[in-house]
N, C-alpha and C positions, 0 to 999 in steps of 0.2 A: 415610482416605477423604475426598475433596473434597466438601463440601456443595454441593448445588445452590442457586443463587440463588432467592430467594422468587418472583421473577417467572417463572423457569423452572418451578418446581413448580406454580405457578398455571396456567401454560400447558399443562402436562402434564395437569392435572385437567380443564381446559376441552376439551383434545383428546379425552380419554377420554369426557367427556360428549357431545361431538359425534359420536364413533363410535357410542356406544350409541344416541343419538338417531337417527342416520341408519339404523341397522339396524332400530330400532323402527318408524320411518316407512315404510321399505320393506316390512317385514312387514305393517304395518297397511293401507297404501294399495295396494301391489301384491302382497300375499301370495298372491293367487290365481294370479299368474304365476310363482310361485317355482320351478317346474319349467322355465321358459322360459330360453333362452340370453340373451335381452335383459335379463332381470331381473338375472342375475349380472354381465353386462357393466356395466350401469348402477351396480350396488352397488359393485363393485370400483373403477370409475372415480371415483365420488364419494368413496370412502374414500381412494383414492390422492391425490385433490386435497386432501382435508382434511389428510392427512399432510404433503403439500408445504407447505400454509399453516402448519402447526404447526412444521415444521422451519425454515421461513423466519423466523417470529416468534421462535423459540428462538434462532436465529443472531443476530438483531438485538439481543436482550437481552444475549447473552454477548459481543458485540463492538461495544458502543455507540461507543467511540472511533473504531474503524475505519469504522463506518457513517457517523459524522458527517463524516468526510473524503471519503466516496464517496456522498453522498446521491443524486445523479442516477442512478447505476448501480443502487443498491438500490431506489429508487422504481420504476425501469423493470422490475426483476426482480419486484418485488411486484405490479406491474400485470399481468405476464404470468401469474403464478401465480393471481391473482384472476380473470382472464379465463378461464383454463382451468377453474377451479372453477365459475364461472357457467355455462360452456358445458356441462359434464357434468351439472350440475343440470337445465339446460333439456332436455338429451337424455333425462334420466331420466323426464320426463313422457310420453315415448313408449314407455316400458316396456310390454311385452305386445304392443301392436299392431305394435311394431318387428319382431316375428318374421315378419310378412307381407313385410317387405323386409329381412331379416336381413343379407344381404351389404352393402347400402347402410348399414345401422346400424353394422356393424362397421367399414366403411371410414371413415365420418365420425369415429368414435372414434379410429381409428388416425391419421388425418390431423390431428385436433385435438391428440392427444398428441405427434405428431412436430413439429408447428409450435411447440407450447409448449417442447419440449426443445431445438429448434434455436435459437429466439430467446433462450430462457433461457441456453443454452450460450454464445451470442455475447455476452450481457450479462455473464456470469461471466468470460469472457476479457477483456472491457473493464475489469471491476473489478480483475482480477488484474494486468493490464498497468498500470493507473493506480496501484495499490498499489506495484508495483515501481518505477515512475517516481518516486512520492513518496519512497520509501525512498532511491533513488539521490540525490534532491535533499537529503534530510536528511544523508546521508553526505558529500556535497560541502560543505554548510554546516559540518558538524562538523569536516571536515578543515581548512578555512580557519581556523576558530576555534582549533583546536589549534595550527596554525602561528603564529598571532598570539600566543597565550598562551605558547608556547615561546620566541618571540623576546622577549617582554616579560620573561620570567624570566631569559633570558640578559642582557638589558640591565640588569636590576637587579643581577645578580652582577657584571657588569663595572664598574657604577657604584660598587659597594662595595669594589673593590680598586684599589690604586694601581698604575697602569701608565703608563709614559711614552707620550705621544701617544695615549691611549685615547679622546680626544675625537673623533678621526676615525672610529674604529670605532663609538662610541656614536651619532654623527650618521648614519652609514650604516645602522645597524640601526634607528634611530628612523624614518628615511625609508622603510625597507622595511616597517616595522610599519604606518605610515600608508597605504602603497599597498595592503597587504593588507587593512586595515580597510575601505577604500573600494572594494575590488574586488568584482565580482559573483561570488559563489561558485558560482552555478548555471551550469554550463557545458553545452555540447553534447557529444554522444557522441564525435565525432572529436577533441575536445580533452581528454578525460579523461586520456589518457596524458601530456599536457603538465602537467596538474595533479599527477599522481603524480610526475612528474620534479621538479617544484618541491618537493613534500613530501620526496622523497629528498634533494634538495640541502639542504633545511632540516635534515634529520637529520644530515647530514655536518657542516654548519656548527656545529650544537650540540655535536657530539662534539669538533670541533677547538677550539672556544672553552672547553669544559669541561676538555680536556687542558691548554690554556694556563693556565687559572686554577688548576687543581690542582697544576701544576708549581711554583708560587711564583716563577716567573721575573719579574724586574724589567725585562725588555727590552720594547721596544715590540711591539705585536701584529704578527705576521708579515704581510707584504704580501699573501700568498695568501688570508688570512682576509678582509681588506678587499676584495680583488678578488672573492672568492667572493660577498660580500654585494652588491657592485655588479652582478655578473653576474645574481644572482637578481632584483634590481630591474629590470634591463633585460629579462629574460625575462618578468617579471610584467607590465611595460608592454606588451610585444609580445602577450602573451596577452590582456590586456584589450582591446587594439586589434582583434585578430582576433575575439574574442568579440563585441565591439560591432558589427563589420562583418557577422558571421554572423547576429546577431539583428535587425539593422536591415532 
């Protein structure tokens, strides 16, 4: 069984204290209206708001790293929850006398809850979209770093084996590594397929060079391998030019 973090346990305790205190206050201050509809509407609304505050704070504690990356969104969501809690607390002061205008009292509670849910939902969509965008960026950066490391590994293997005219292949791969290193890995959605194409080409190149090195052949590297590296360089240059034009 996974143990709860100390902060989460403390929050649960504070939430329980808040719930008990709220019920005690309502029974003490407005106990004479316990049979009225407005009493139960106010009590349930305040308890619901306190539960929302507790769940929000609990989520923050359990997902600190994610929250740090989405501070504006979580601040906005917290503001909505706090505003809703403040509103229902204010409405509670009209408990009892609100029965004189019960339809209006119910309506204002419904509208307040609806507004909080709609605004909170939109903020959650923004947080989710931002998180997905950040994950896509991380994957793009990781993909470029993987290509660069794979090419460096190939270059080291080629350098350690005697092959006629291998300097041409070494030079081409070195230039490709440099272009990868200084390329912007964060691309736009329409160009994602182009990056995947480069990644696939790199995989094919790695397989061909690996086969060449494992065969123990003393022949010069096949021209198609050198041509493949040059084609990758050209595609990478075109990709960077298009990306620069789209971001400018």
